[in-house]
MARTI-386365 format. One record per residue (C-alpha): residue number from 1; x, y, z. Coordinates in steps of 0.001 Angstrom, whole numbers, padded with zeros to 6 digits. Example, Ala and Ser with C-alpha at 12.3 -4.5 7.8 and 13.67 -1.06 7.14 Angstrom:
BEGIN
+------+---------+---------+---------+
: voti :      px :      py :      pz :
+------+---------+---------+---------+
:    1 :  012300 : -004500 :  007800 :
:    2 :  013670 : -001060 :  007140 :
+------+---------+---------+---------+
This chain:
BEGIN
+------+---------+---------+---------+
: voti :      px :      py :      pz :
+------+---------+---------+---------+
:    1 :  041748 :  022274 :  016902 :
:    2 :  044226 :  023314 :  019594 :
:    3 :  047080 :  020923 :  020356 :
:    4 :  048277 :  020815 :  023956 :
:    5 :  051727 :  019203 :  023734 :
:    6 :  051121 :  015445 :  023543 :
:    7 :  047398 :  015972 :  024001 :
:    8 :  044718 :  017891 :  022192 :
:    9 :  041498 :  019853 :  022557 :
:   10 :  039086 :  019577 :  019658 :
:   11 :  035702 :  021265 :  019417 :
:   12 :  033343 :  019687 :  016907 :
:   13 :  030339 :  021660 :  015672 :
:   14 :  027300 :  019380 :  015300 :
:   15 :  024643 :  022013 :  014657 :
:   16 :  023685 :  025449 :  015965 :
:   17 :  023895 :  025315 :  019771 :
:   18 :  025291 :  021761 :  019843 :
:   19 :  028996 :  020906 :  020267 :
:   20 :  031219 :  017974 :  021146 :
:   21 :  034500 :  018646 :  022965 :
:   22 :  037277 :  016040 :  022806 :
:   23 :  040006 :  016536 :  025381 :
:   24 :  043097 :  014316 :  025471 :
:   25 :  045975 :  015083 :  027805 :
:   26 :  048675 :  012465 :  027211 :
:   27 :  051356 :  014467 :  029012 :
:   28 :  052702 :  014221 :  032565 :
:   29 :  051404 :  017698 :  033428 :
:   30 :  047951 :  019005 :  034255 :
:   31 :  046332 :  021154 :  031553 :
:   32 :  043723 :  023879 :  031888 :
:   33 :  040835 :  024145 :  029407 :
:   34 :  038565 :  027187 :  029486 :
:   35 :  035497 :  027985 :  027409 :
:   36 :  032529 :  030313 :  027841 :
:   37 :  029236 :  028450 :  028329 :
:   38 :  026112 :  030404 :  029248 :
:   39 :  023010 :  029368 :  031172 :
:   40 :  021088 :  028335 :  028042 :
:   41 :  023265 :  025203 :  027763 :
:   42 :  023274 :  021786 :  029367 :
:   43 :  026631 :  020023 :  029739 :
:   44 :  027486 :  016308 :  029776 :
:   45 :  031083 :  015427 :  030666 :
:   46 :  032396 :  011863 :  030396 :
:   47 :  035814 :  010806 :  031702 :
:   48 :  037229 :  007831 :  029803 :
:   49 :  040460 :  007670 :  031775 :
:   50 :  042288 :  009701 :  034416 :
:   51 :  040450 :  012480 :  036273 :
:   52 :  039578 :  016164 :  036035 :
:   53 :  038317 :  018997 :  038206 :
:   54 :  035645 :  021456 :  037124 :
:   55 :  036194 :  024777 :  038921 :
:   56 :  033322 :  027197 :  039540 :
:   57 :  032762 :  030641 :  041026 :
:   58 :  036332 :  031890 :  040464 :
:   59 :  037731 :  028659 :  041836 :
:   60 :  035835 :  028799 :  045143 :
:   61 :  034535 :  025274 :  044655 :
:   62 :  034967 :  022388 :  042273 :
:   63 :  033465 :  019087 :  041179 :
:   64 :  035658 :  016137 :  040342 :
:   65 :  034991 :  013569 :  037642 :
:   66 :  037109 :  010420 :  037670 :
:   67 :  037714 :  007534 :  035288 :
:   68 :  034552 :  005838 :  033972 :
:   69 :  032336 :  008490 :  035543 :
:   70 :  030268 :  011335 :  034161 :
:   71 :  029048 :  014738 :  035255 :
:   72 :  025852 :  016464 :  034136 :
:   73 :  025656 :  020235 :  034689 :
:   74 :  022573 :  022364 :  034184 :
:   75 :  021667 :  025732 :  035708 :
:   76 :  019118 :  028070 :  034137 :
:   77 :  019891 :  030805 :  036679 :
:   78 :  023643 :  031091 :  036223 :
:   79 :  026313 :  030718 :  033534 :
:   80 :  028615 :  027744 :  034061 :
:   81 :  031723 :  028525 :  032014 :
:   82 :  034149 :  025677 :  031522 :
:   83 :  037227 :  025968 :  033743 :
:   84 :  038646 :  022496 :  033651 :
:   85 :  041889 :  021227 :  035166 :
:   86 :  042760 :  018064 :  033245 :
:   87 :  045085 :  015690 :  035105 :
:   88 :  047963 :  013905 :  033332 :
:   89 :  046992 :  010922 :  031155 :
:   90 :  043341 :  011952 :  031062 :
:   91 :  040764 :  011696 :  028278 :
:   92 :  037394 :  013423 :  028413 :
:   93 :  034527 :  013786 :  026021 :
:   94 :  031923 :  016508 :  026584 :
:   95 :  028584 :  017192 :  024940 :
:   96 :  027357 :  020782 :  025228 :
:   97 :  023968 :  021725 :  023810 :
:   98 :  021286 :  024349 :  024356 :
:   99 :  018321 :  023401 :  026510 :
:  100 :  016171 :  023987 :  023413 :
:  101 :  018170 :  021422 :  021459 :
:  102 :  018048 :  019039 :  024384 :
:  103 :  014270 :  019334 :  024811 :
:  104 :  013778 :  018682 :  021103 :
:  105 :  015433 :  015260 :  021498 :
:  106 :  012643 :  014127 :  023797 :
:  107 :  009707 :  016216 :  022541 :
:  108 :  006598 :  015599 :  024667 :
:  109 :  008313 :  012726 :  026502 :
:  110 :  010519 :  015217 :  028352 :
:  111 :  008558 :  014827 :  031593 :
:  112 :  010033 :  011366 :  032073 :
:  113 :  013495 :  012794 :  032731 :
:  114 :  013666 :  013907 :  036403 :
:  115 :  015162 :  017364 :  035937 :
:  116 :  012810 :  018300 :  033066 :
:  117 :  009654 :  018042 :  035174 :
:  118 :  007630 :  021250 :  035644 :
:  119 :  008824 :  021837 :  039213 :
:  120 :  012504 :  021272 :  038327 :
:  121 :  013050 :  022744 :  034906 :
:  122 :  013940 :  026209 :  036203 :
:  123 :  016359 :  024931 :  038836 :
:  124 :  019990 :  023917 :  038798 :
:  125 :  020858 :  020275 :  038406 :
:  126 :  024129 :  018415 :  038973 :
:  127 :  024475 :  014689 :  038639 :
:  128 :  027502 :  012415 :  038913 :
:  129 :  027043 :  008924 :  037468 :
:  130 :  029109 :  005894 :  036570 :
:  131 :  029674 :  005071 :  032906 :
:  132 :  028017 :  001840 :  031742 :
:  133 :  029855 : -000563 :  029401 :
:  134 :  027498 :  000413 :  026550 :
:  135 :  028296 :  004110 :  027068 :
:  136 :  032029 :  003318 :  027305 :
:  137 :  031892 :  001710 :  023849 :
:  138 :  030212 :  004770 :  022297 :
:  139 :  032698 :  007104 :  024008 :
:  140 :  035612 :  005103 :  022587 :
:  141 :  034059 :  005272 :  019120 :
:  142 :  033681 :  009040 :  019415 :
:  143 :  037291 :  009446 :  020556 :
:  144 :  038878 :  007304 :  017849 :
:  145 :  037031 :  007256 :  014549 :
:  146 :  038609 :  007497 :  011117 :
:  147 :  036036 :  008847 :  008692 :
:  148 :  035780 :  010777 :  005478 :
:  149 :  035170 :  014457 :  006357 :
:  150 :  031870 :  014444 :  004450 :
:  151 :  030226 :  011998 :  006896 :
:  152 :  032075 :  012966 :  010095 :
:  153 :  029334 :  015357 :  011271 :
:  154 :  026556 :  012825 :  010608 :
:  155 :  028474 :  010056 :  012393 :
:  156 :  029152 :  012211 :  015446 :
:  157 :  025553 :  013414 :  015621 :
:  158 :  024278 :  009814 :  015508 :
:  159 :  026760 :  008678 :  018160 :
:  160 :  025905 :  011600 :  020462 :
:  161 :  022195 :  010765 :  020169 :
:  162 :  023064 :  007156 :  021053 :
:  163 :  025144 :  008398 :  023995 :
:  164 :  022345 :  010582 :  025387 :
:  165 :  019727 :  007836 :  024990 :
:  166 :  021958 :  005325 :  026819 :
:  167 :  022675 :  007897 :  029546 :
:  168 :  018974 :  008271 :  030345 :
:  169 :  018049 :  004616 :  029901 :
:  170 :  018831 :  003811 :  033535 :
:  171 :  017253 :  001179 :  035721 :
:  172 :  018279 :  003332 :  038717 :
:  173 :  015479 :  005749 :  037841 :
:  174 :  012893 :  002986 :  037942 :
:  175 :  010375 :  002892 :  040744 :
:  176 :  011749 :  000370 :  043223 :
:  177 :  008284 : -001160 :  043552 :
:  178 :  008493 : -001918 :  039841 :
:  179 :  012062 : -003102 :  040201 :
:  180 :  012382 : -004849 :  043598 :
:  181 :  015635 : -006554 :  042615 :
:  182 :  017582 : -003313 :  042830 :
:  183 :  016268 : -002579 :  046322 :
:  184 :  018290 : -005533 :  047596 :
:  185 :  021887 : -004355 :  048037 :
:  186 :  023153 : -007891 :  048527 :
:  187 :  021739 : -008943 :  045145 :
:  188 :  023372 : -005933 :  043507 :
:  189 :  026706 : -006764 :  045151 :
:  190 :  026504 : -010344 :  043828 :
:  191 :  025699 : -009186 :  040297 :
:  192 :  028649 : -006785 :  040364 :
:  193 :  030824 : -009685 :  041526 :
:  194 :  029543 : -011713 :  038542 :
:  195 :  030654 : -008897 :  036219 :
:  196 :  034132 : -008840 :  037787 :
:  197 :  034420 : -012634 :  037487 :
:  198 :  033580 : -012778 :  033772 :
:  199 :  035917 : -009873 :  033025 :
:  200 :  038820 : -011398 :  034953 :
:  201 :  038305 : -014730 :  033185 :
:  202 :  037173 : -013466 :  029808 :
:  203 :  039442 : -015888 :  027895 :
:  204 :  037723 : -018854 :  029604 :
:  205 :  034535 : -017558 :  031202 :
:  206 :  032407 : -019793 :  033432 :
:  207 :  029032 : -021050 :  032242 :
:  208 :  025957 : -019244 :  033570 :
:  209 :  025269 : -022180 :  035895 :
:  210 :  028835 : -022063 :  037254 :
:  211 :  028631 : -018298 :  037638 :
:  212 :  025335 : -018442 :  039526 :
:  213 :  026826 : -021041 :  041916 :
:  214 :  029934 : -018964 :  042450 :
:  215 :  028062 : -015780 :  043389 :
:  216 :  025356 : -017626 :  045333 :
:  217 :  022425 : -016394 :  043278 :
:  218 :  019877 : -018400 :  041325 :
:  219 :  020255 : -018567 :  037547 :
:  220 :  016994 : -016660 :  037103 :
:  221 :  018081 : -013829 :  039443 :
:  222 :  021514 : -013696 :  037818 :
:  223 :  020012 : -013260 :  034341 :
:  224 :  017339 : -010762 :  035409 :
:  225 :  019627 : -008782 :  037707 :
:  226 :  022471 : -008523 :  035223 :
:  227 :  020102 : -007219 :  032557 :
:  228 :  018592 : -004678 :  034993 :
:  229 :  021944 : -003326 :  036168 :
:  230 :  024011 : -003476 :  032972 :
:  231 :  021256 : -003322 :  030356 :
:  232 :  022411 : -006486 :  028598 :
:  233 :  022698 : -010241 :  029023 :
:  234 :  025842 : -011638 :  030650 :
:  235 :  027383 : -012887 :  027430 :
:  236 :  026364 : -009894 :  025307 :
:  237 :  028020 : -007669 :  027894 :
:  238 :  031120 : -009892 :  027870 :
:  239 :  031255 : -009863 :  024057 :
:  240 :  031198 : -006047 :  023987 :
:  241 :  033847 : -005907 :  026709 :
:  242 :  036115 : -008398 :  024914 :
:  243 :  035863 : -006573 :  021606 :
:  244 :  036632 : -003224 :  023234 :
:  245 :  039581 : -004789 :  025093 :
:  246 :  040817 : -006308 :  021832 :
:  247 :  040466 : -002992 :  019992 :
:  248 :  042568 : -001223 :  022628 :
:  249 :  045213 : -003963 :  022497 :
:  250 :  045436 : -003643 :  018716 :
:  251 :  045819 :  000131 :  018967 :
:  252 :  048970 : -000207 :  021079 :
:  253 :  050680 : -001756 :  018022 :
:  254 :  052467 : -004238 :  020275 :
:  255 :  050364 : -007319 :  019497 :
:  256 :  049421 : -009174 :  016332 :
:  257 :  045876 : -010266 :  015542 :
:  258 :  046446 : -013847 :  016705 :
:  259 :  047847 : -012740 :  020092 :
:  260 :  044919 : -010405 :  020689 :
:  261 :  042421 : -013129 :  019741 :
:  262 :  044003 : -015578 :  022196 :
:  263 :  044022 : -012979 :  024968 :
:  264 :  040261 : -012475 :  024716 :
:  265 :  039457 : -016172 :  024374 :
:  266 :  039512 : -017123 :  020681 :
:  267 :  041539 : -020259 :  019908 :
:  268 :  041564 : -019484 :  016184 :
:  269 :  042240 : -016107 :  014609 :
:  270 :  039437 : -016668 :  012048 :
:  271 :  036810 : -016786 :  014846 :
:  272 :  038264 : -013648 :  016412 :
:  273 :  038315 : -011818 :  013056 :
:  274 :  034663 : -012774 :  012426 :
:  275 :  033631 : -011526 :  015884 :
:  276 :  035575 : -008275 :  015526 :
:  277 :  033974 : -007643 :  012137 :
:  278 :  030526 : -008358 :  013580 :
:  279 :  031141 : -005715 :  016263 :
:  280 :  032974 : -002994 :  014336 :
:  281 :  032091 : -003701 :  010706 :
:  282 :  035712 : -004154 :  009713 :
:  283 :  038531 : -006666 :  010215 :
:  284 :  041223 : -006124 :  012874 :
:  285 :  043846 : -005680 :  010143 :
:  286 :  041812 : -003054 :  008266 :
:  287 :  041013 : -001323 :  011555 :
:  288 :  044739 : -001116 :  012352 :
:  289 :  045511 :  000257 :  008895 :
:  290 :  042812 :  002935 :  009164 :
:  291 :  044178 :  004072 :  012524 :
:  292 :  047840 :  004091 :  011598 :
+------+---------+---------+---------+
């Protein structure tokens, strides 16, 4: 592991031809990360916070990936070595694996993924996507685990598989005839507004009926649309968001368990502790101890 001042670059070996790169730049200066990656590899880059630039062709062009966005790189005709300029206060997590390893994850289902179809599999492929809440949770878990070395590799492998499966489980790839809701931009805008509303009022969220009135969408369309866009029900999404928010608050070390519970909408610390344990399998206090 190479430390870069207040940040770090860690490369984790999962198996032959399969690596996870954890990049944390907590300084006020940009950092450059370079690594050889040949054309037999596919690359997934996820930006948890901040932003970075991926430079190509001796710096003649670049692709940017910003907070809560991802970048998929794949080119069978040309090596795409990593030349990454990491902005201050930026965290990235990258998954780099051989095409062979990648294909083996999907076996004979590979045709369902757009760039693995017969006509595309020999071409280059770049894709920039937003990071869903479910993916954000897995990324956070991969960035900040505290495990016995003997199970670290197994844990990371399982989490990376979860990450890849969530990445490709997108309603955006659905045939719009099968998914007419997403063809209506106004509906999508209203559902996104619903997400912003429940996040901004997570301590006292509106009921589903109140939310549907506020965004001007029927209860049925709210439920169906939210599930199609975010892959979860309104309150399941909110629960995950609240627990992740609480976890980050605890990690700052500036708040006690009761304060964090109140902030995310729990009037009693016992209810908050039970919810946190349901999500992360441990109590807030034990979680804090394991991360200290």
